[in-house]
N, C-alpha and C positions, 0 to 999 in steps of 0.2 A: 504493500500499500503506499511505504514511502517513496516508492519510484512515480507517483501520478503528481502533477502538479499542483499547487494547492489549489487551483480555481475549481479541480474535480469534485471538491470538498465543499465548496461554497465558499472559501477562502477569498479575501481579496488579494489579488498579486500585484506588487507595484508596477508592473509592465501593465500599462493603459491597452495594448494591443489585443490583450487574451480575451477572448470573446467567450461569454457566457451565455449557455442556452436553458432559458429556464420555463418549464411547461408549467402554467399554472389553472386552476380550477376553470372550467367553462372553455376552455380552449377545444377545437375541433378534434376529435379524438382519432379522426381518420387522416389528420393533418401529416406531413413529414417533417423532422426537424431539417432546418437548413445546413447544421453542420453536426456531423456524427462521429464518435471514434470506435474503433472495433476493440474488443476485449472479450477474456472468456475467464471462466471461474473452474479452479480444481480444487480439489481435496476439501471438498464442504462436508465430508466427515470428520474433520478435526474439529474437536469440542472447542477450542480455543478460539474459533472464528464466531462464535457467540459472543464471547467476551469483546472481540475487536470492533462488532458492528451495534453494539447495545451499548456502548459509549461513545462519547465527542471525544476523537484524538486531541485536537486544538484547544481541549480544556484539562487535559490531563496536567499539563506541565504548571499552570496557574494553580489548580488544585493544590498539587504536590507542594507547592512553595508556601502556600496558607497552612499546610499540614504541618510542615518543618517550622515556619514561624510559631506554631502553637506548641511547640516541643515533641513532635511523633515524627517518627519515620514513617516512609511513604514507599507504597508497592504499586506499580502501573504494570498494566497489559501494554503490549508494544502498540503503536510507537508511544514510548514516554514524551515525547516532545515533536513538534512537527516544523520548527523553524530553526536557523540557527541562534536568532535572538533568544528564543525561551531555553535553548541549550546554555547560553552564557546566562541565563535568569537563573537556571538552576543550580548551576555550577558556582553561582555566586551565593545561592540561598544554602548549598551544603556547605561552604568554607563561612558564613557566617553563625550558621544556628549548629554547624558540627552532626547534624542528623542524616541518615541515608536515605537516599532518593534510587531506589532499584526497579530495573525493569524485568518482567517476568519474559522469558525467553524457554517456557518449559516443552513447546511442543516436541522438542527433540527428546525429553525425557517420558510424556505421558503417551507418544504415538505407540501403538501395540507393537509395530516392527521395532522399533528400537528396543521394548520391554524385552521382546523376544530375543534379539540380538545380545541383548545384554545377560540374558540367561544361557545364552550359546555360549558363550567366552569367559562368562565367570564359573571357576571350578566350583563343584559341590565342595561344600563345606563337611568335615569328616565326622560333626557333632551332630549331627543332622539325620 
C-alpha cells in the first residue's frame, strides 16, 4: 500500500497536477470515469488485511504521537507513517518522550506457510 501515491488514499499531494476522480452519490451509475488505474488484489486470505483496511493509515502517526505524549508506548499496524514528515514527527516524539513506537510486521509469523516452515526446520525437543 505504501507504493501508492497519497492521492489514492484521498490525501492532498503538493503536486497540483494530480488528478483526483471522486464519485459522488447521485452520479449516473453507468457513467465511466475519465481516468482509471489498473490494479489487482492478491492474498485476501491474510488476516492482517482486515486491520489494514479497518483503520485510517494517515491518522496512525498522529495518534501514536498523542499516545506517547501521554506516557504510553504505541503499537500500530503497517503502515505506521504515510509521509516523511510524519516519520520525522514520530522520531522527535520518541526522542522527547522516550516511549516506544512500533509497527506490526507479523504476517510473516502468522501465515500458515511460515508456521509450517518453522515446524519443519525446528528440531523436535527431546523433552517432548
